Every structure is written in structure tokens, then in C-alpha cells.
N, C-alpha and C positions, 0 to 999 in steps of 0.2 A: 286898235283896229281888232274887231273881232275875228275869230278864226273859223270860217267856214269852209275849210277844206274837205269836208265831208259833205257839204251841201250841193246837190245837182240841180240845177235850174234849166226851166225849160220856158224859150221865148218863142211867140208866133207871130210872124209878120209875113207881109207881101209888099208890093209896090205901094206906094203912097203912104209910108209909115213916116210919123214925124221924127226926123232926124235924131233930136237931142232924146226923145222919150224911148229910143231904142238903145243908142249908143252911151248914154249916161248912166241909166241903171246897169246896163250890161258890164260897163266899166268898173262900177262901183263894187258890183258883186264878183268880178274877177280879182280885184284887188283886196278884196277880203278873203280870197282863197277858193271860192266857188267856181264850180266846173258849170259853165253857161253854153247850153246848145240851142241854135236857132233852126227852128223848122218852118217850112213854108210850101205852098202847094208844089212847087219845082225847087230844084237846087240852082237854077240859073240866078245870077246877082240880081238882088231888089233894089229898087229905087227909092232912096227916101227924099223927103222934102222938109223944106224951112221955110215957113212964111209964105207957102203956096209955090215956092221955087224948087227945083230940081237941087238936090244936095247930094250926100253921099251915098255909095252903094256898099252892099254887104254880100257875101255869098253865103246862104244858108249850109247849115251843117248835114240835113236831112230834110226829105219830104215828110208831110204831116201823115203820109200813110206808114212811114218807117217808125214812129213815135210810139213807144211802149211807156205809159203813164206810169207805169210801176217804177220806172228807172229814175222817176223825179220827186223831188221834196217840194217844188214851187213852180208856178207858172206866172210868167210875167208878159203883161200884154201891152204893149205900146199903142199910140193912138195915132192920131191924124185922121184925115176924113176919108181917105181912099183906102187904107189898109184894112179897119175894120169892117167897112162896107163890103169890100170884097172877101173877106174872109167869112164874115156871118153866112155867106153864100156855100161854103164849103161845107160840107157835110162832117168831115172828118175833124175838121177843126172845132166844130161844134160838139161832138162827141169828146174830143179831148178834154174840153173845158167842163162837160157833165162828168167825166170820169174824176177829175180833180175835185169837183165839187162833193159828189158822191163820198170819196175817199178823206173829205175835209181837209184837203191838203192847201197850203196858201195859194191864194189867187190874187194876183196885183193887176190891176187894169187902170190906165192913165187917159185922160182926154176923152176921145171919143171911143175908146176901147171898150167901155161898158156895154156897147152896144153888142157886143159878143156874148156877154153875160144874159142880157136880155133874150137874145135869139136861142141860149142854151136853157132859158127858163129856169134860172138860179137866183134871180134877184128877189123874189117875193119876200116881202119882212126884212129885208136888209137894209141897214143904214148906210148909205152911199152919197158918193159925190161924184161929178163928171164936168164936162165941158158944158157950158150953160144951154147949147142948142139942143143938148139930148137930155137934159134933165125930165121933161114931160114925159119922155119914152119911159125913163125909169120910173118915174112916178105911175104911168098907167100900166107897167110891168108889176107895181106891188112894193116897189122901194120907198123907204123913207128917206127923202135926199135932202140933204144940207148943203150949204155953200161953205166949205172947210178945205185947205189946203191938203190935208191927207185925212182920210176917215179907215179907221179899222173896225171891223165888224166881225168877231169870231176870225175865221180864216181869210176873210175878204179885206184888201186893202184897196182903196180907190183915191185917186186924185185928179185935180181939174185940168191942169196945164202945165206947159214946160216950166214957168216959175216955181212950180211946186215940187221939182224932180228931188231937191235936196231931202225935202221931208219925206218923200215918197221912198227914195233910196233907204233912208234912215229906218223907215216903218218896216220895210221889206227884210232887211238887215236882222232888226231886233226880232221880228217874228221868226226867222230863221234860227237865230241863237237860241230863242225860248224852244223851238220846235225840236233841233237837235239836241238840246239839253233833256228833253223829256224821251229821247229815243233809246 
């Protein structure tokens, strides 16, 4: 298991996140030694979903307004339909993603989460994947869209669905190992 004890990861989520797409990457990163911080519009517990049904809740560590992007090496964006749809209307969430893109830090998004990347206007010219229903949105925003379990394009990591989480997690961990080795 790689040692990510120096890695600092930010996750953004709100109500409607896909349960496994938040909890499984979060746990994989924690198991590798990373510090993972969850930010949301409020610090009230947020509700996950699995197959359209309510699932687990989690209490965010901080609000979006408290995030200082300089404190993090990577951002992980879980999907679900409602979660990214709500977050893309949060100006601060979009600013955070834009800061990560400008600083060329790792940006990992799964399922519907690339909606946030589209809203942040950072997908043009990128090779990416996503949940099938938002691939046209990605293409319209200038991305080169493919149907693969995980796509790595420089500092961007994207995956399609919960079944891809093992490959998604592996790609994030590998990118962090490489990033921290260069630091």
C-alpha cells in the first residue's frame, strides 16, 4: 500500500451524492494514509443515495467558504445526479474547482460530477469519461469523450459509474504518489 501520509485531499459534496462514490474513494485514500476533508455548502449532515434510494449520511468537515485550495493536493468529486447539479449552482464550489485547475492539481470526478467541471469551464480539449447521460454536455464543452472505466488526462481523472470505483481509486492514488514524489 502506498504511503500518502503527506497527501491532503478535498472532497466536495452535498445532498444527493452517490453513496459509494463518496465513501469508497474517501476510505481508500484514508487507508493509504491521506487526510481527507469534506466540504459542503453547510456543515449539516448531507444525505447520500444509492440506486435512487436514501442511503448513508455524513457530516461535512467545513463549508465551501472555509476552503483554502492552497491546503490541498487534490480534489475528489463524487457523482450522483442531485449532488453535482446542486453544487454547480454554488459559486464558491466552481471557484474551488477553477483554482485546482489553474494550479494544475489533481482533479478527480466520477459519474455525474464532470457537470461541475463543465460549469467551471475547464474541460475544453481534455480527454474524459462520465455517466452516459452527460457525455453530450462534455462534448459540447469541448472535451474528447470516451467510454472507459477511468481516463487520466494530465491532472484530470474521470470515471463513469460506481462499478469503476476500484480503477478510479487506483488512478487517484497513483497520481498522488507521482505528485508527492515530485514535490
